N, C-alpha and C positions, 0 to 999 in steps of 0.2 A: 354425069357423075354416077358411079355405081356404088351401091352399098351391099355388102354381103353379111350374112349371119351364119354362125356355126352352132349346130346342136350336137351334143355328144350322147351316143346311145350304146347300149350293150346288147349284142345279138348272140344267140346260141342255137346250134343245130347239131344233130348227130352225124349228118352226111359228110360235111367237109367245111374247111375254112371258107372256101369260095361261096358255098351255099349260105353260110352264116352272113357273109358280107352282102350278097345279093338280097337275102331276105330282110336284113336290117335296112338297107337303102329303100327297098320296096315298101316297107312298113312306114318309114318316114315320109315317103312320097304320097302316102294316103292322105296326109294332112298338110304337107308342105309342097309348094310349087317352086319351079325354077332351080332345082338341084343342079349344081355345077360340078361338084367333086366330092370324093370321099377319101379320107385319110384313115388307114388302119393303124391306130395308135398302139394297139397291143393285141396279142393272141394268147390263148390259154387252152390247154387240153385237159379235160377231166379224165382221170384214170381210175378204173376199177378192175380188179383181178388182172393187173398187168396189161390192160388193153385200154386204148383211148375210146371213150364212150360218148364224148360230147366235145364240140369245139365252141369256144367263146371268143368273140372279138369285141374290142372297144373301137367304135367308129366316131370320127368327127366328120359330120356331113355339112357341107357348105352350100348355101343357096343365096341367090340374089334377091334382095328386097326391092320391090317395085312399087 
């Protein structure tokens, strides 16, 4: 029997949505083992002076509890 747990995190970076996702998963991976998947629940761009200056993502990171 496998048991999984999900943690929800918000990650933000100026480079891109993909970078924000990768950074968020890497940060969770510093304290959590057995990460299986990530679900991008929402994305948001912060705009200043008519330019996107930051990307934010809400992530649901799933890992197996052993």
